[in-house]
MIVO-681404 format. One line per field, with one value per residue (C-alpha): residue number from 1; x, y, z. Coordinates in Angstrom, 2 decimals. Layout:
resi <- c(NUM_...) $
c1 <- c(X_...) $
c2 <- c(Y_...) $
c3 <- c(Z_...) $
END
This chain:
resi <- c(1_2_3_4_5_6_7_8_9_10_11_12_13_14_15_16_17_18_19_20_21_22_23_24_25_26_27_28_29_30_31_32_33_34_35_36_37_38_39_40_41_42_43_44_45_46_47_48_49_50_51_52_53_54_55_56_57_58_59_60_61_62_63_64_65_66_67_68_69_70_71_72_73_74_75_76_77_78_79_80_81_82_83_84_85_86_87_88_89_90_91_92_93_94_95_96_97_98_99_100_101_102_103_104_105_106_107_108_109_110_111_112_113_114_115_116_117_118_119_120_121_122_123_124_125_126_127_128_129_130_131_132_133_134_135_136_137_138_139_140_141_142_143_144_145_146_147_148_149_150_151_152_153_154_155_156_157_158_159_160_161_162_163_164_165_166_167_168_169_170_171_172_173_174_175_176_177_178_179_180_181_182_183_184_185) $
c1 <- c(156.01_154.00_154.18_152.05_149.15_149.63_146.39_144.35_145.92_145.28_141.67_141.00_142.49_140.80_137.38_136.07_137.27_135.62_132.40_132.47_133.46_130.65_127.93_129.03_131.77_131.51_128.49_129.02_128.41_131.38_134.40_137.46_139.59_137.21_137.76_141.53_141.47_139.43_141.89_145.13_145.37_144.50_147.23_149.78_148.72_148.88_152.36_153.49_151.99_153.81_157.04_156.82_156.02_158.93_161.37_163.99_164.32_161.67_163.97_163.83_166.21_163.67_160.52_159.72_158.76_156.42_154.92_154.36_152.72_150.44_149.45_148.55_146.65_144.69_143.81_142.65_141.88_140.34_137.64_136.66_136.42_134.21_132.07_131.61_130.76_128.26_126.75_126.34_124.76_122.49_121.42_120.49_118.52_116.91_115.37_113.36_112.96_112.59_112.88_116.39_117.58_117.33_119.74_122.13_124.68_124.67_125.22_127.98_129.68_129.47_131.03_133.85_134.42_134.56_137.03_139.19_139.08_139.97_142.90_144.06_143.82_145.78_148.44_148.87_148.19_148.43_152.18_152.12_148.87_150.19_147.87_148.53_146.07_146.50_145.25_145.58_145.94_145.05_145.68_146.03_148.45_151.11_153.79_153.66_156.94_154.92_152.64_153.03_155.12_154.76_154.86_154.81_153.69_154.34_152.27_151.52_154.82_155.49_159.08_159.38_156.82_159.28_162.32_161.96_160.34_162.91_160.84_158.06_160.54_161.68_158.04_157.55_160.68_159.61_156.11_157.45_159.92_157.13_155.37_158.35_158.23_159.86_159.58_159.06_157.69) $
c2 <- c(209.31_207.87_211.14_212.83_210.43_209.92_211.74_209.65_206.43_207.33_208.29_205.07_203.10_204.89_206.07_202.64_201.11_203.84_203.29_199.52_199.84_202.30_200.27_196.70_196.32_198.92_197.42_197.00_193.26_192.59_190.97_193.16_190.71_191.11_194.87_194.42_191.87_194.29_197.17_195.13_195.10_198.81_199.65_197.61_199.19_202.71_202.06_200.65_203.66_206.18_204.16_203.90_207.60_208.65_206.05_206.90_203.30_203.55_202.74_200.07_197.98_197.88_197.09_194.17_196.60_198.45_195.18_193.98_197.27_197.36_193.73_194.39_197.55_195.79_192.83_194.85_198.49_198.11_195.55_197.66_200.75_198.84_197.62_201.17_202.66_199.91_200.13_203.90_203.57_200.89_203.15_205.79_203.26_201.96_205.38_204.99_201.22_200.10_196.32_196.93_197.82_194.16_192.96_195.92_194.36_191.11_192.89_195.07_192.05_190.11_193.00_193.29_189.51_189.41_192.31_190.45_187.23_189.00_190.76_187.53_185.63_188.35_188.34_184.57_183.49_186.72_186.75_183.31_183.76_184.18_184.88_185.09_187.14_187.11_190.05_190.63_194.21_195.01_198.41_199.56_202.22_199.71_198.75_195.15_194.43_194.28_191.45_188.65_190.87_189.64_191.98_190.68_193.16_192.36_194.18_194.14_192.57_193.37_192.25_192.27_189.44_187.27_187.90_184.61_182.76_182.34_179.49_181.98_184.25_181.25_180.47_184.06_183.91_180.54_181.84_184.94_182.92_180.48_183.40_183.85_187.63_190.12_192.80_192.71_195.78) $
c3 <- c(148.85_151.72_153.62_150.95_151.46_155.21_156.21_153.76_155.02_158.65_157.88_155.98_158.85_161.77_160.53_159.47_162.75_164.80_162.83_163.29_166.95_167.67_165.94_166.73_169.34_172.10_173.87_177.61_177.41_175.13_176.74_177.00_174.99_172.02_172.09_172.33_169.51_167.38_167.84_167.53_163.69_163.63_166.13_164.18_160.90_162.35_163.75_160.39_158.60_160.76_160.57_156.76_156.42_158.61_157.35_154.81_153.72_151.03_148.17_145.46_147.56_150.40_148.45_150.76_153.53_151.17_149.95_153.51_154.46_151.40_151.94_155.57_154.54_151.80_154.01_157.03_156.27_152.81_153.75_156.78_154.59_152.13_155.04_156.33_152.92_152.05_155.54_155.31_151.87_153.33_156.19_153.60_151.54_154.75_155.37_152.17_152.12_155.77_155.15_153.84_157.35_158.40_155.71_155.69_158.04_156.06_152.76_154.25_155.80_152.53_150.58_153.13_153.12_149.32_149.35_151.88_149.86_146.60_148.28_149.94_146.64_144.85_147.54_147.62_144.03_142.01_141.43_139.82_137.88_134.35_131.45_127.73_125.75_121.98_119.96_116.24_115.09_111.48_109.89_106.29_107.55_108.65_106.11_104.83_106.67_109.91_108.70_111.26_113.56_117.15_120.13_123.70_126.31_129.96_132.53_136.24_137.15_140.76_140.77_144.54_144.56_142.65_144.83_146.69_143.76_140.99_139.54_138.73_136.95_134.92_134.07_132.86_130.69_129.24_128.55_126.79_124.72_123.71_121.97_119.59_119.86_117.54_120.22_124.00_125.78) $
END
């Protein structure tokens, strides 16, 4: 599975870092430890990517490794990719609207920071963020027997997230049962 998208993953890990390094980090006056610190998450993510692509342990029993990898990818590679794309768009806009050049880095950084925060929030709080949305469906084509029929639909359950949180699974079961469903899908 991962092997099919390996080139895309490697590109989205390396290209944004090369862009950021070239425009912000590589200056001669930067301390060496800053450069090492900048490249450390990238090196770890690249090693994890190659290991995951070559590994034969990508089975439902080993979903924790996939979850760890995707979490690391979303927290590090995705915000840098967003930064690069917004920055490039800003450079294009800056050619036509010169004052925009002064705020481009700030806008790009803000977009990357918001992406990071959304991903971090989803990773930490997402699995336990339960929401009930009630919708009434009315149709003349349905037989009268379905009047008051209750259907509970569960979606976006990443079961691996609940492996070490049985209390959340209990909360989900209680929440579903509280709806008094006739059908659960």
